[in-house]
Backbone bond lengths (Angstrom), bond angles and torsions (degrees), N, CA, C in turn:
res aa  C-N    CA-C-N  psi(-1)  N-CA   C-N-CA  omega(-1)  CA-C   N-CA-C  phi
1 M - - - 1.454 - - 1.522 110.14 -
2 K 1.318 115.75 142.36 1.457 122.07 178.24 1.527 107.72 -118.91
3 Y 1.327 115.65 106.62 1.460 122.03 -179.00 1.518 110.09 -61.26
4 I 1.347 116.55 135.71 1.466 121.64 178.35 1.526 109.16 -98.43
5 S 1.326 115.60 -69.47 1.461 121.76 -178.15 1.517 108.85 179.88
6 K 1.327 115.91 -172.50 1.463 119.63 178.54 1.519 110.81 -140.75
7 N 1.298 114.46 164.19 1.463 124.47 174.01 1.530 113.57 48.65
8 E 1.333 119.18 -127.81 1.464 121.83 -174.28 1.525 112.58 -59.91
9 T 1.322 117.07 -37.67 1.464 120.41 179.85 1.523 110.57 -64.29
10 L 1.314 116.96 -38.07 1.469 120.97 176.82 1.528 110.70 -67.03
11 L 1.323 117.36 -40.87 1.468 120.99 175.72 1.530 111.20 -54.88
12 N 1.309 116.45 -47.41 1.467 121.17 179.92 1.525 111.17 -64.62
13 F 1.306 116.88 -40.77 1.465 121.23 -179.83 1.526 111.12 -61.88
14 L 1.329 116.96 -44.31 1.466 120.96 -177.04 1.528 113.03 -76.48
15 S 1.317 117.63 -9.58 1.463 119.38 176.65 1.528 111.16 -89.75
16 G 1.324 117.33 -2.14 1.467 121.63 179.03 1.514 111.51 -97.84
17 E 1.321 115.73 -137.39 1.463 120.89 -175.99 1.533 113.14 -71.43
18 K 1.286 118.68 -12.04 1.470 122.04 177.94 1.525 111.60 -100.81
19 S 1.309 116.43 33.97 1.464 121.38 178.33 1.529 110.73 -59.76
20 I 1.321 115.95 148.33 1.463 119.41 178.68 1.532 112.40 -93.86
21 I 1.343 117.33 10.21 1.467 120.59 172.89 1.531 107.99 -63.08
22 S 1.301 117.03 138.33 1.469 124.84 -178.96 1.528 112.67 65.22
23 A 1.297 117.30 17.65 1.461 121.73 175.02 1.534 108.66 -92.63
24 T 1.324 115.44 173.04 1.450 120.69 -179.80 1.527 109.59 -126.92
25 I 1.306 116.27 130.95 1.463 120.52 172.22 1.523 107.07 -80.45
26 T 1.322 115.99 127.33 1.465 120.11 -177.83 1.522 113.32 -105.31
27 R 1.327 116.44 -19.02 1.463 118.31 -175.72 1.525 110.96 -165.36
28 F 1.324 115.25 146.97 1.461 123.50 170.26 1.528 107.66 -120.54
29 D 1.316 117.47 133.44 1.465 122.51 169.67 1.522 106.81 -118.05
30 I 1.313 116.50 120.62 1.461 121.98 179.47 1.516 106.82 -113.51
31 F 1.329 116.84 122.51 1.459 119.44 -175.02 1.529 111.27 -150.43
32 H 1.300 114.05 159.08 1.455 122.91 -179.98 1.520 107.40 -104.62
33 S 1.328 118.06 126.91 1.458 122.08 -179.74 1.521 108.97 -140.53
34 H 1.314 116.45 126.03 1.471 122.36 179.76 1.528 111.44 53.02
35 H 1.320 116.43 43.99 1.464 124.58 177.53 1.527 113.29 65.91
36 K 1.327 116.80 22.66 1.462 121.23 178.19 1.525 109.16 -132.63
37 L 1.326 115.71 143.84 1.457 120.92 178.49 1.523 110.21 -85.31
38 N 1.331 116.64 132.09 1.459 123.22 177.61 1.514 109.31 -124.71
39 I 1.325 115.97 150.98 1.463 121.31 175.09 1.521 107.91 -132.84
40 D 1.334 115.95 121.98 1.457 121.77 172.82 1.515 107.96 -96.71
41 V 1.325 116.50 129.42 1.461 122.24 178.16 1.526 107.05 -116.97
42 Y 1.333 115.50 122.28 1.461 122.11 -179.68 1.527 108.28 -100.00
43 I 1.335 115.73 127.96 1.463 121.57 -172.48 1.524 109.59 -130.75
44 T 1.325 116.24 134.85 1.458 121.84 172.93 1.525 108.06 -101.46
45 L 1.327 115.32 119.15 1.458 121.50 -178.77 1.525 109.53 -82.54
46 L 1.296 116.93 130.52 1.462 121.83 -177.59 1.523 112.47 -78.81
47 Y 1.328 118.09 -42.71 1.458 121.41 -170.53 1.524 114.97 -99.28
48 S 1.298 118.60 4.10 1.456 120.83 179.96 1.533 110.03 -78.30
49 K 1.335 116.75 134.46 1.462 120.37 -179.34 1.528 112.47 -80.10
50 D 1.316 117.14 -31.99 1.463 119.20 -175.85 1.528 112.02 -115.21
51 D 1.308 118.40 -73.47 1.465 121.71 -177.22 1.524 109.23 -80.88
52 K 1.320 117.71 112.10 1.473 121.12 -175.97 1.523 113.70 -107.21
53 E 1.325 117.90 -25.97 1.460 121.44 -176.19 1.522 109.69 -103.40
54 L 1.321 115.93 117.83 1.460 123.13 -175.84 1.521 109.94 -117.80
55 K 1.325 115.67 138.93 1.467 120.36 172.32 1.518 108.31 -120.93
56 L 1.337 115.36 124.17 1.456 121.40 173.31 1.517 107.70 -106.98
57 Q 1.328 116.63 126.90 1.466 120.40 178.12 1.524 108.70 -110.22
58 F 1.318 114.75 115.61 1.459 122.56 177.81 1.523 107.23 -94.44
59 Q 1.339 116.28 117.93 1.458 121.81 -172.53 1.521 111.44 -108.14
60 N 1.323 114.25 147.07 1.460 121.49 179.80 1.535 110.15 54.83
61 V 1.335 115.34 56.53 1.463 122.31 -177.65 1.529 109.44 -69.93
62 S 1.337 115.73 129.64 1.462 119.91 178.35 1.533 111.68 -101.77
63 K 1.345 115.74 -21.93 1.458 119.29 179.10 1.524 108.70 -160.22
64 Y 1.327 116.23 139.59 1.461 119.53 171.67 1.518 109.57 -152.57
65 C 1.322 115.31 158.21 1.453 121.57 177.62 1.524 107.59 -152.29
66 M 1.315 116.52 123.71 1.464 121.99 177.09 1.518 108.25 -128.84
67 F 1.320 115.96 143.21 1.449 121.30 179.67 1.517 109.00 -138.38
68 Y 1.329 116.25 141.75 1.459 120.98 178.36 1.518 109.46 -140.78
69 T 1.332 115.51 142.17 1.449 121.73 171.25 1.527 107.18 -138.18
70 S 1.294 117.28 144.45 1.466 120.68 -177.85 1.530 112.44 -70.24
71 D 1.318 117.73 -4.42 1.465 121.36 176.55 1.538 112.06 -71.83
72 H 1.327 117.51 -13.87 1.462 122.42 -177.15 1.527 110.11 -126.94
73 Y 1.338 115.78 161.45 1.463 120.44 174.38 1.522 108.69 -63.50
74 F 1.324 116.09 149.48 1.459 119.74 178.86 1.519 109.99 -71.69
75 Y 1.278 116.34 102.38 1.459 126.38 169.44 1.517 115.84 49.78
76 Y 1.301 116.26 54.77 1.462 121.91 166.13 1.530 106.46 -78.72
77 I 1.319 117.94 128.79 1.462 122.13 -174.56 1.527 109.95 -92.43
78 E 1.313 116.34 98.70 1.468 121.25 177.24 1.523 110.91 -81.92
79 R 1.311 116.31 -37.26 1.459 122.54 175.92 1.519 107.40 -157.24
80 Y 1.307 115.91 161.85 1.464 120.40 179.62 1.519 108.38 -158.56
81 K 1.307 114.52 167.00 1.468 120.71 169.64 1.518 107.06 -130.53
82 F 1.321 115.83 140.56 1.464 122.21 -176.83 1.523 106.36 -149.45
83 F 1.338 117.00 115.46 1.460 119.78 -175.67 1.523 111.42 -155.37
84 K 1.326 114.79 163.76 1.462 122.16 173.99 1.522 107.37 -84.88
85 C 1.321 115.52 135.62 1.462 120.91 178.39 1.529 109.16 -131.46
86 D 1.320 116.94 -178.07 1.470 121.26 -179.10 1.520 112.16 -59.78
87 N 1.341 117.12 -32.12 1.461 121.70 -176.45 1.519 113.43 -93.90
88 G 1.328 118.46 6.08 1.461 121.43 -179.27 1.516 110.89 127.86
89 F 1.344 115.68 -116.12 1.459 121.41 -178.15 1.518 109.56 -129.24
90 Y 1.325 114.70 143.11 1.458 121.30 -176.23 1.522 109.06 -130.35
91 I 1.336 115.30 132.52 1.459 120.44 173.08 1.521 108.27 -132.79
92 S 1.321 115.78 139.52 1.458 121.87 171.69 1.519 106.97 -129.99
93 F 1.339 115.96 125.80 1.459 121.29 178.95 1.529 111.74 -88.12
94 D 1.325 116.75 -3.32 1.463 122.15 177.17 1.536 108.71 -147.38
95 P 1.344 115.96 68.30 1.463 119.31 -175.47 1.523 112.79 -78.98
96 V 1.316 115.16 154.22 1.468 121.05 175.80 1.536 109.58 -72.06
97 N 1.338 116.75 -30.03 1.464 122.94 173.72 1.527 107.52 -152.20
98 E 1.289 117.55 176.37 1.468 120.25 -175.74 1.526 112.83 -105.84
99 S 1.324 116.48 22.95 1.464 120.74 177.67 1.522 109.88 -73.42
100 S 1.310 116.51 162.27 1.469 121.23 177.60 1.515 110.95 -89.94
101 T 1.319 115.33 52.12 1.461 121.52 175.42 1.528 108.63 -135.21
102 I 1.306 115.21 149.64 1.459 120.68 175.92 1.517 107.41 -81.39
103 E 1.315 116.05 118.72 1.461 122.05 -178.57 1.529 109.94 -105.74
104 P 1.327 117.90 140.29 1.471 120.50 178.59 1.540 113.61 -60.51
105 D 1.341 116.72 -24.67 1.460 120.18 -178.47 1.524 113.67 -94.48
106 D 1.341 118.50 4.27 1.463 120.63 173.82 1.526 108.84 -64.29
107 N 1.314 115.82 145.50 1.466 121.22 177.24 1.526 109.84 -118.71
108 D 1.314 114.98 162.66 1.470 122.33 175.17 1.528 110.83 49.50
109 F 1.328 115.82 64.56 1.458 120.31 -174.32 1.523 111.78 -121.72
110 I 1.336 114.13 160.46 1.464 123.06 175.47 1.520 107.11 -138.02
111 L 1.322 116.25 133.56 1.461 123.49 174.32 1.529 106.53 -119.76
112 C 1.327 117.19 124.40 1.466 120.49 -174.94 1.523 110.55 -147.95
113 S 1.343 115.84 169.79 1.466 118.95 -179.57 1.527 112.18 -88.09
114 D 1.340 118.22 -28.25 1.461 121.92 -178.98 1.519 109.92 -144.19
115 V 1.329 115.64 153.18 1.459 120.63 176.24 1.531 107.78 -143.66
116 K 1.320 116.48 138.63 1.454 119.37 175.27 1.520 109.58 -135.16
117 G 1.307 116.08 156.99 1.455 120.54 -175.75 1.508 112.85 -132.45
118 C 1.331 116.06 152.15 1.458 122.19 175.42 1.515 109.82 -152.15
119 F 1.318 115.85 156.19 1.458 121.36 172.46 1.510 107.95 -94.41
120 L 1.314 116.00 141.68 1.470 121.15 -179.59 1.515 110.45 -94.47
């Protein structure tokens, strides 16, 4: 594993050439560690020349919602929103819009206190 960064630094990194637009989520691991809920999201980057496998670990999750139906591809990321908010960090892999606000109609989201990333 090659550690990337965490929190705000990771946000900035993923807004550059390592964007997760047009990437595919391949796996979710949801687990409890030290009395806190964590979610690992494994992503395959489509346009990256070197590092293609990314793991984002969302730590101390306070809220999440994921939905899947076989009528659609498994978690192809067409657009997303990922930002720092009052409650920590928020990501939606199927947002109603791309604003930096939490919307009630956002889908496939995670709200957590910390997030870190690494290449596998």
